[in-house]
NUTITI-127415 format. One line per field, with one value per residue (C-alpha): residue number from 1; chain; residue in one letter; x, y, z. Coordinates in steps of 0.5 Angstrom, whole numbers, always signed. Example, Ala and Ser with C-alpha at 12.3 -4.5 7.8 and 13.67 -1.06 7.14 Angstrom:
nr	c(1,2) .
kette	c(A,A) .
rest	c(A,S) .
X	c(+25,+27) .
Y	c(-9,-2) .
Z	c(+16,+14) .
END
This chain:
nr	c(1,2,3,4,5,6,7,8,9,10,11,12,13,14,15,16,17,18,19,20,21,22,23,24,25,26,27,28,29,30,31,32,33,34,35,36,37,38,39,40,41,42,43,44,45,46,47,48,49,50,51,52,53,54,55,56,57,58,59,60,61,62,63,64,65,66,67,68,69,70,71,72,73,74,75,76,77,78,79,80,81,82,83,84,85,86,87,88,89,90,91,92,93,94,95,96,97,98,99,100,101,102,103,104,105,106,107,108,109,110,111,112,113,114,115,116,117,118,119,120,121,122,123,124,125,126,127,128,129,130,131,132,133,134,135,136,137,138,139,140,141,142,143,144,145,146,147,148,149,150,151,152,153,154,155,156,157,158,159,160,161,162,163,164,165,166,167,168,169,170,171,172,173,174,175,176,177,178,179,180,181,182,183,184,185,186,187,188,189,190,191,192,193,194,195,196,197,198,199,200,201,202,203,204,205,206,207,208,209,210,211,212,213,214,215,216,217,218,219,220,221,222,223,224,225,226,227,228,229,230,231,232,233,234,235,236,237,238,239,240,241,242,243,244,245,246,247,248,249,250,251,252,253,254,255,256,257,258,259,260,261,262,263,264,265,266,267,268,269,270,271,272,273,274,275,276,277,278,279,280,281,282,283,284,285,286,287,288,289,290,291,292,293,294,295,296,297,298,299,300,301,302,303,304,305,306,307,308,309,310,311,312,313,314,315,316,317,318,319,320,321,322,323,324,325,326,327,328,329,330,331,332,333,334,335,336,337,338,339,340,341,342,343,344,345,346,347,348,349,350,351,352,353,354,355,356,357,358,359,360,361,362,363,364,365,366,367,368,369,370,371,372,373,374,375,376,377,378,379,380,381,382,383,384,385,386,387,388,389,390,391,392,393,394,395,396,397,398,399,400,401,402,403,404,405,406,407,408,409,410,411,412,413,414,415,416,417,418,419,420,421,422,423,424,425,426,427,428,429,430,431,432,433,434,435,436,437,438,439,440,441,442,443,444,445,446,447,448,449,450,451,452,453,454,455,456,457,458,459,460,461,462,463,464,465,466,467,468,469,470,471,472,473,474,475,476,477,478,479,480,481,482,483,484,485,486,487,488,489,490,491,492,493,494,495,496,497,498,499,500,501,502,503,504,505,506,507,508,509,510,511,512,513,514,515,516,517,518,519,520,521,522,523,524,525,526,527,528,529,530,531,532,533,534,535,536,537,538,539,540,541,542,543,544,545,546,547,548,549,550,551,552,553,554,555,556,557,558,559,560,561,562,563,564,565,566,567,568,569,570,571,572,573,574,575,576,577,578,579,580,581,582,583,584,585,586,587,588,589,590,591,592,593,594,595,596,597,598,599,600,601,602,603,604,605,606,607,608,609,610,611,612,613,614,615,616,617,618,619) .
kette	c(A,A,A,A,A,A,A,A,A,A,A,A,A,A,A,A,A,A,A,A,A,A,A,A,A,A,A,A,A,A,A,A,A,A,A,A,A,A,A,A,A,A,A,A,A,A,A,A,A,A,A,A,A,A,A,A,A,A,A,A,A,A,A,A,A,A,A,A,A,A,A,A,A,A,A,A,A,A,A,A,A,A,A,A,A,A,A,A,A,A,A,A,A,A,A,A,A,A,A,A,A,A,A,A,A,A,A,A,A,A,A,A,A,A,A,A,A,A,A,A,A,A,A,A,A,A,A,A,A,A,A,A,A,A,A,A,A,A,A,A,A,A,A,A,A,A,A,A,A,A,A,A,A,A,A,A,A,A,A,A,A,A,A,A,A,A,A,A,A,A,A,A,A,A,A,A,A,A,A,A,A,A,A,A,A,A,A,A,A,A,A,A,A,A,A,A,A,A,A,A,A,A,A,A,A,A,A,A,A,A,A,A,A,A,A,A,A,A,A,A,A,A,A,A,A,A,A,A,A,A,A,A,A,A,A,A,A,A,A,A,A,A,A,A,A,A,A,A,A,A,A,A,A,A,A,A,A,A,A,A,A,A,A,A,A,A,A,A,A,A,A,A,A,A,A,A,A,A,A,A,A,A,A,A,A,A,A,A,A,A,A,A,A,A,A,A,A,A,A,A,A,A,A,A,A,A,A,A,A,A,A,A,A,A,A,A,A,A,A,A,A,A,A,A,A,A,A,A,A,A,A,A,A,A,A,A,A,A,A,A,A,A,A,A,A,A,A,A,A,A,A,A,A,A,A,A,A,A,A,A,A,A,A,A,A,A,A,A,A,A,A,A,A,A,A,A,A,A,A,A,A,A,A,A,A,A,A,A,A,A,A,A,A,A,A,A,A,A,A,A,A,A,A,A,A,A,A,A,A,A,A,A,A,A,A,A,A,A,A,A,A,A,A,A,A,A,A,A,A,A,A,A,A,A,A,A,A,A,A,A,A,A,A,A,A,A,A,A,A,A,A,A,A,A,A,A,A,A,A,A,A,A,A,A,A,A,A,A,A,A,A,A,A,A,A,A,A,A,A,A,A,A,A,A,A,A,A,A,A,A,A,A,A,A,A,A,A,A,A,A,A,A,A,A,A,A,A,A,A,A,A,A,A,A,A,A,A,A,A,A,A,A,A,A,A,A,A,A,A,A,A,A,A,A,A,A,A,A,A,A,A,A,A,A,A,A,A,A,A,A,A,A,A,A,A,A,A,A,A,A,A,A,A,A,A,A,A,A,A,A,A,A,A,A,A,A,A,A,A,A,A,A,A,A,A,A,A,A,A,A,A,A,A,A,A,A,A,A,A,A,A,A,A,A,A,A,A,A,A,A,A,A,A,A,A,A,A,A,A) .
rest	c(M,R,H,A,R,R,K,S,L,A,S,A,L,A,L,A,L,S,F,G,L,L,T,G,V,G,M,A,A,S,P,D,K,R,E,A,D,G,A,D,G,A,K,A,A,A,T,A,T,A,T,Y,T,K,V,S,D,W,G,S,G,F,E,G,K,W,T,L,K,N,T,G,S,A,P,I,N,G,W,T,V,E,W,T,F,P,S,D,T,K,V,T,S,S,W,D,A,T,V,T,N,S,G,T,T,W,T,A,K,D,K,G,W,N,G,T,L,A,P,G,A,S,V,S,F,G,F,N,G,T,G,G,G,A,A,T,N,C,K,L,N,G,A,S,C,D,G,T,Q,P,G,D,A,L,P,S,A,P,G,T,P,A,A,S,D,I,T,D,T,S,V,K,L,S,W,S,A,A,T,D,D,K,G,V,K,N,Y,D,V,L,R,D,G,A,K,V,A,T,V,E,G,L,T,Y,T,D,T,G,L,T,K,G,T,D,Y,A,Y,T,V,R,A,R,D,T,A,D,Q,V,G,P,T,S,G,V,R,Q,V,R,T,T,G,G,G,D,P,E,P,P,G,D,K,V,K,L,G,Y,F,T,N,W,G,V,Y,Q,R,N,Y,H,V,K,N,L,V,T,S,G,S,A,E,K,I,T,H,I,N,Y,A,F,G,N,V,Q,G,G,K,C,T,I,G,D,A,Y,A,D,Y,D,K,A,Y,T,A,D,Q,S,V,D,G,K,A,D,T,W,D,Q,P,L,R,G,N,F,N,Q,L,R,K,L,K,Q,K,Y,P,H,I,K,I,L,Y,S,F,G,G,W,T,W,S,G,G,F,G,E,A,M,K,N,P,A,A,F,A,D,S,C,Y,K,L,V,E,D,P,R,W,A,D,V,F,D,G,I,D,L,D,W,E,Y,P,N,A,C,G,L,T,C,D,T,S,G,P,A,V,M,K,D,M,M,K,A,F,R,D,R,F,G,S,N,N,L,V,T,A,A,I,T,A,D,A,S,P,D,G,K,I,D,K,A,D,Y,G,G,A,A,Q,Y,T,D,W,Y,N,V,M,T,Y,D,F,F,G,A,W,D,A,K,G,P,T,A,P,H,S,P,L,T,S,Y,P,G,I,P,K,Q,D,F,N,S,D,S,A,I,K,K,L,K,A,K,G,V,P,A,K,K,L,L,L,G,I,G,F,Y,G,R,G,W,T,G,V,T,Q,K,E,P,G,G,T,A,T,G,P,A,P,G,K,Y,E,Q,G,I,E,D,Y,K,D,L,K,D,R,C,P,S,N,G,T,V,G,G,T,A,Y,A,H,C,G,N,Q,W,W,S,Y,D,T,P,A,T,I,G,G,K,M,N,Y,A,K,Q,Q,G,L,G,G,S,F,F,W,E,F,S,G,D,T,A,N,G,E,L,M,T,A,I,N,N,G,L,K) .
X	c(+0,+3,+4,+1,+3,+3,+4,-3,-6,-3,-6,-12,-12,-9,-15,-20,-17,-16,-23,-23,-25,-24,-21,-23,-27,-28,-26,-31,-30,-32,-39,-38,-34,-38,-43,-38,-34,-39,-39,-46,-45,-41,-42,-42,-38,-41,-34,-28,-27,-20,-21,-15,-14,-8,-6,-1,+2,+8,+9,+15,+12,+6,+4,-2,-5,-10,-15,-18,-24,-27,-35,-36,-38,-32,-24,-20,-13,-8,-9,-7,-9,-7,-8,-6,-2,-1,+6,+9,+7,+12,+12,+19,+18,+13,+11,+6,+6,+11,+9,+12,+10,+10,+10,+4,+1,+2,+1,+2,+2,+1,+7,+4,+3,-2,-5,-11,-17,-23,-30,-31,-23,-19,-12,-8,-1,+2,+7,+11,+11,+12,+8,+0,-2,-9,-10,-15,-17,-17,-17,-17,-15,-17,-24,-27,-25,-32,-34,-40,-42,-45,-52,-54,-57,-56,-62,-64,-63,-68,-72,-69,-70,-75,-74,-79,-79,-73,-71,-64,-62,-65,-69,-74,-72,-77,-76,-79,-77,-72,-73,-68,-69,-68,-71,-68,-66,-65,-62,-56,-57,-51,-50,-45,-42,-42,-46,-50,-55,-58,-65,-70,-76,-77,-76,-71,-70,-63,-61,-55,-54,-51,-56,-55,-51,-52,-52,-53,-57,-57,-60,-58,-61,-58,-60,-61,-54,-51,-50,-50,-54,-53,-54,-61,-60,-58,-63,-59,-62,-60,-62,-66,-62,-55,-56,-55,-52,-44,-43,-40,-33,-29,-28,-33,-38,-42,-48,-51,-59,-62,-69,-71,-71,-77,-81,-79,-74,-79,-73,-75,-71,-75,-71,-64,-68,-70,-64,-60,-55,-57,-54,-47,-47,-44,-46,-51,-51,-57,-57,-59,-60,-59,-54,-58,-58,-52,-54,-57,-64,-69,-68,-74,-80,-85,-80,-75,-81,-88,-89,-94,-92,-96,-95,-92,-88,-85,-79,-83,-89,-93,-97,-96,-102,-104,-103,-96,-91,-86,-87,-83,-76,-74,-78,-76,-69,-71,-74,-68,-64,-68,-68,-60,-57,-51,-52,-50,-53,-51,-54,-51,-51,-50,-48,-47,-53,-53,-46,-47,-49,-42,-38,-43,-44,-37,-36,-39,-37,-39,-46,-46,-44,-50,-55,-53,-53,-60,-62,-59,-61,-68,-72,-77,-71,-65,-65,-64,-58,-51,-47,-46,-43,-41,-41,-38,-36,-31,-28,-23,-25,-30,-36,-43,-40,-34,-31,-25,-25,-18,-15,-16,-23,-23,-19,-24,-30,-28,-26,-32,-37,-32,-33,-40,-42,-37,-33,-39,-42,-39,-36,-34,-34,-34,-28,-25,-20,-17,-10,-7,-2,-6,-12,-18,-14,-8,-14,-16,-12,-15,-9,-10,-18,-16,-15,-22,-25,-27,-26,-26,-31,-26,-30,-26,-31,-34,-26,-29,-36,-40,-39,-34,-39,-34,-30,-25,-28,-25,-28,-30,-28,-20,-17,-10,-8,-7,-3,-8,-11,-14,-11,-6,-7,-15,-15,-16,-9,-6,-12,-11,-3,-4,-8,-3,+2,-1,-2,-9,-8,-10,-15,-19,-20,-25,-25,-31,-35,-40,-46,-47,-44,-42,-43,-42,-46,-43,-37,-35,-28,-29,-23,-22,-20,-25,-29,-36,-42,-45,-48,-51,-59,-60,-66,-66,-61,-56,-50,-51,-54,-55,-51,-57,-59,-53,-51,-56,-57,-49,-45,-38,-33,-26,-23,-18,-14,-18,-25,-30,-32,-37,-38,-45,-48,-45,-45,-39,-40,-35,-38,-35,-38,-37,-31,-28,-30,-27,-20,-22,-23,-16,-13,-17,-14,-7,-7,-9,-16,-21,-26,-31,-37,-41,-46,-52,-56,-62,-56,-55,-59,-65,-61,-55,-50,-45,-46,-45,-38,-36,-38,-34,-28,-27,-27) .
Y	c(+0,+7,+12,+18,+24,+30,+35,+33,+33,+40,+42,+40,+43,+50,+50,+50,+54,+60,+60,+61,+54,+53,+47,+44,+45,+52,+56,+61,+65,+73,+74,+76,+70,+64,+62,+62,+58,+53,+53,+52,+51,+57,+62,+69,+72,+74,+77,+75,+71,+68,+66,+63,+63,+60,+66,+63,+56,+55,+48,+47,+52,+57,+63,+63,+69,+69,+75,+77,+81,+84,+83,+85,+91,+92,+92,+87,+88,+82,+76,+69,+65,+57,+52,+45,+43,+36,+34,+35,+43,+48,+55,+58,+65,+70,+77,+82,+76,+72,+65,+59,+51,+45,+39,+40,+46,+53,+59,+66,+72,+80,+84,+89,+95,+91,+87,+92,+91,+96,+94,+92,+92,+87,+85,+80,+77,+73,+67,+63,+55,+49,+42,+42,+48,+45,+48,+45,+46,+54,+57,+65,+67,+60,+60,+58,+61,+62,+67,+63,+63,+57,+57,+62,+58,+60,+62,+57,+57,+61,+58,+57,+64,+64,+68,+73,+79,+77,+82,+84,+87,+86,+80,+80,+75,+72,+67,+64,+66,+63,+61,+63,+62,+70,+72,+74,+81,+81,+77,+77,+77,+74,+74,+69,+68,+76,+79,+85,+87,+86,+87,+86,+83,+77,+80,+84,+86,+86,+91,+93,+86,+84,+81,+74,+73,+67,+69,+64,+67,+65,+68,+67,+70,+74,+74,+79,+77,+78,+71,+68,+62,+57,+59,+57,+53,+56,+59,+60,+66,+68,+75,+75,+78,+76,+70,+63,+60,+59,+52,+47,+47,+41,+37,+31,+32,+26,+24,+18,+18,+12,+9,+7,+14,+15,+11,+12,+18,+22,+24,+25,+28,+34,+35,+36,+42,+45,+44,+48,+41,+40,+46,+44,+37,+34,+27,+22,+15,+12,+6,+1,-4,-12,-17,-24,-30,-27,-21,-14,-13,-8,-6,-3,-3,+1,+6,+6,+7,+6,+11,+17,+24,+29,+36,+39,+33,+33,+37,+41,+42,+37,+31,+24,+21,+14,+12,+15,+11,+12,+15,+14,+16,+15,+20,+25,+24,+26,+32,+34,+33,+37,+43,+42,+39,+39,+33,+26,+20,+13,+7,+4,-4,-8,-5,-8,-12,-14,-15,-23,-24,-21,-27,-32,-26,-26,-33,-30,-23,-21,-24,-20,-14,-15,-16,-10,-6,-8,-6,+1,+2,+0,+5,+7,+11,+10,+18,+18,+14,+16,+10,+5,+4,-2,-3,-10,-10,-14,-17,-23,-21,-21,-17,-19,-25,-28,-28,-32,-30,-28,-22,-21,-21,-13,-12,-17,-14,-7,-9,-13,-7,-2,-6,-7,+0,+4,+10,+15,+12,+12,+6,+7,+3,+4,+1,-1,+4,-2,+0,-5,-10,-15,-12,-11,-7,-12,-17,-15,-11,-4,-2,-6,-5,+3,+3,+1,+6,+13,+13,+10,+12,+10,+9,+13,+12,+6,+5,+4,+4,+0,-6,-6,-6,-4,+1,+4,+10,+12,+17,+13,+17,+20,+23,+22,+17,+20,+17,+12,+10,+3,+1,+5,+4,+5,+13,+16,+18,+11,+9,+14,+13,+6,+6,+11,+6,+1,+5,+8,+15,+21,+24,+17,+17,+20,+22,+19,+23,+20,+25,+21,+20,+13,+12,+9,+9,+8,+12,+17,+19,+25,+24,+18,+11,+11,+4,+3,-1,-2,+2,+9,+9,+12,+14,+8,+4,+3,+6,+11,+17,+23,+29,+33,+30,+30,+37,+39,+33,+32,+38,+36,+38,+36,+34,+28,+26,+31,+29,+32,+28,+29,+27,+28,+25,+18,+18,+19,+20,+22,+25,+31,+38,+43,+45,+38,+37,+43,+41,+34,+38,+42,+35,+32,+38,+38,+30,+32,+27,+28,+30,+27,+23,+22,+17,+20,+26,+25,+25,+33,+39,+41,+47,+42,+45,+39,+39,+46,+45,+40,+45,+51,+47,+44,+50) .
Z	c(+0,-2,+4,+5,+1,+6,+0,-3,+4,+5,-2,+0,+7,+4,-2,+4,+8,+3,+3,+10,+12,+20,+22,+29,+34,+38,+32,+29,+22,+23,+22,+14,+13,+16,+11,+5,+10,+10,+18,+19,+27,+28,+33,+34,+40,+46,+49,+44,+38,+35,+27,+24,+16,+12,+8,+3,+2,-3,-2,+3,+8,+9,+12,+18,+21,+27,+28,+35,+36,+42,+41,+48,+52,+56,+54,+54,+57,+55,+51,+50,+44,+45,+39,+37,+31,+28,+30,+22,+23,+26,+27,+24,+25,+28,+28,+32,+38,+42,+40,+43,+44,+48,+44,+39,+43,+41,+45,+42,+47,+46,+45,+50,+46,+42,+48,+49,+45,+46,+45,+37,+36,+32,+33,+28,+29,+24,+22,+18,+18,+15,+15,+14,+18,+20,+27,+32,+39,+40,+46,+47,+54,+57,+53,+47,+41,+39,+44,+46,+54,+57,+58,+53,+47,+40,+35,+30,+23,+19,+14,+7,+3,-3,-8,-12,-16,-20,-25,-28,-22,-16,-12,-6,-1,+4,+10,+16,+23,+27,+34,+41,+48,+49,+43,+36,+35,+27,+21,+17,+9,+6,-2,-4,+3,+4,+9,+5,+10,+17,+18,+23,+19,+15,+8,+4,-3,-6,-11,-16,-18,-25,-30,-33,-26,-21,-14,-7,-1,+6,+12,+20,+26,+31,+38,+44,+46,+39,+38,+31,+29,+24,+17,+13,+7,+0,-5,-12,-16,-23,-25,-32,-38,-40,-44,-43,-37,-37,-40,-35,-38,-41,-35,-34,-28,-28,-23,-22,-22,-19,-22,-15,-12,-15,-10,-2,-4,-8,-13,-20,-26,-25,-19,-23,-26,-19,-16,-21,-22,-29,-32,-28,-30,-37,-36,-32,-31,-31,-26,-26,-31,-29,-32,-32,-36,-40,-43,-40,-38,-35,-28,-26,-32,-29,-26,-33,-38,-35,-29,-32,-29,-28,-30,-24,-23,-31,-33,-38,-34,-39,-36,-39,-43,-42,-50,-50,-53,-47,-40,-34,-33,-40,-42,-37,-39,-46,-44,-40,-46,-50,-44,-43,-50,-47,-42,-45,-41,-40,-39,-33,-31,-26,-19,-12,-12,-20,-21,-20,-27,-31,-30,-34,-39,-40,-43,-49,-49,-56,-55,-48,-51,-57,-52,-49,-55,-57,-50,-50,-57,-57,-62,-56,-53,-57,-57,-49,-49,-51,-49,-44,-37,-34,-26,-25,-17,-18,-24,-22,-15,-9,-8,-6,-10,-12,-19,-22,-29,-29,-30,-38,-37,-36,-42,-46,-44,-46,-52,-54,-52,-56,-62,-61,-59,-64,-63,-63,-57,-50,-46,-39,-33,-25,-22,-15,-11,-7,-8,-3,-5,-9,-8,-12,-17,-18,-20,-27,-32,-32,-35,-42,-42,-41,-49,-50,-45,-45,-38,-31,-25,-20,-13,-8,-3,+2,+4,+12,+15,+20,+17,+22,+27,+33,+29,+29,+27,+20,+14,+9,+3,+5,+0,+3,+8,+15,+22,+24,+18,+19,+12,+9,+2,+3,+0,-6,-8,-7,-12,-17,-17,-18,-24,-27,-25,-29,-35,-35,-37,-32,-37,-37,-29,-26,-18,-14,-9,-4,-3,+3,+10,+14,+21,+28,+35,+41,+40,+46,+42,+37,+33,+28,+31,+36,+38,+37,+39,+32,+26,+27,+25,+18,+15,+9,+12,+18,+18,+12,+11,+6,+6,+6,+13,+16,+15,+20,+24,+25,+23,+21,+27,+24,+18,+17,+10,+6,+8,+14,+20,+26,+33,+36,+42,+41,+34,+29,+22,+16,+10,+4,+5,+0,+3,+3,-5,-7,-4,-8,-14,-13,-13,-19,-23,-20,-22,-29,-28,-33,-28,-22,-21,-15,-12,-13,-14,-9,-3,-4,-2,-5,-8,-10,-6,-7,-14,-14,-10,-16,-21,-18,-16,-24,-27) .
END
């Protein structure tokens, strides 16, 4: 297994911190930055705050800065800031403070001349350092750096703002009230993370905007002690005028859409439009078709092409009729492509549950490929699909079932499908990210198969989870290794490097992102590596939960290996946030990868904030 690449981890953290992301418990962004940082649980100061930012990173070192602000009503006479750095991080020089350390604990004291802070005043000090530079466990004069006082609860999050009266230069916002034990005083309105107004009511009209431009609005409440609560959900707004939205770029941005999501999850193709995701993606994998009896077959006929959609559920606002030749998801995807012609759609076959039929089918690769071609190119929906994705978990290895076809089977399969589908159709595959010695990447000829493949969706998630019921707790999608990781080569960087070493071109590799978290219960330790009693409860399945539910139910309070984790009560979860996705997209660009993909759309928020993070990160 490959050892951790500290430079990759540092780069990911540097990107996050350059956007003001705060690391660790007890630190809060300045009020105008908190929403941009994604720190939904951040708290405003009742007395004073200390905020850490990483100003720059030049590979072999970095510049850090602390900013202190007196938000109370009395002067502060003298200040001391304490924090923890990882063992690889050292302060080499400092200014405007005296900085010392005892092991990994670092202490900064005022210089005397800058020790007095009047109410509302701020002071900063800086330093140069080496290592990753992620600060945690901050204390200011012995108290929490977020400035909150015991027993004084924060206000709740207001409702996600609604947008109306949108013009070329203005938009009216309205939201439902927050609650607080001592009363809500007013609300901050933030545009793209920056505060634009503080109002006492529940509406605000933002003016002076640019036509044809995308804006993201959030709202947060302040209580009578001037404490700031968590931000609301994000409302995406595009002003009128200005032509068509910006195209999504040349990197692949692919999401899986599941046919079963139309049932309990109540997630439909139209949600791609209302969330704003449709204009940001380049490709969709429709999951899943089955593999049985040596051929490709329909996975769910009702959801795929029979379910009738009402006008309010339909992409184009038109209801299905009883006698139309095609209904269901296939027809909705057709309408989506008509509305967003840049989107390409692939029909994905297999997946964890339906991978067992691949071994039998590959006894006759040409017949297998031909059956799939005839199904994908069925005249009823041939215009919907632009190719095929093969999700075999795993060739010549074990998943839900075990396969012993031999390492050449991957190359043979991709060649057969390329021969049958031709050069005008996309032929892709979802593949393992197990880079351990003699692990799943070593079991099949992914390098040889790459010549026939448009790209691989490298499933860089589900490395760890509550199938190990007792733990140790570990993030399910680490970008890099970290001290104490249960298996050294169970991380994205190791998988990408190993596939490259086997001859897979970087541009044919897509980095995988999970729009969900994995978690344990019975956990007392906040940091990774704790013991557990079993999987945490989930809405649909134990040990797994959508990001849209976890972000508020169990907000992240730490990062490790380039991804986020959260400890709330006795539960421990790991998942990606917009900030950690930004770091992963930076990694994808640095490695020259073809782009990114994710599993799957319904785990995102109603306004598509994770999809937005992928889109922004790959620009």
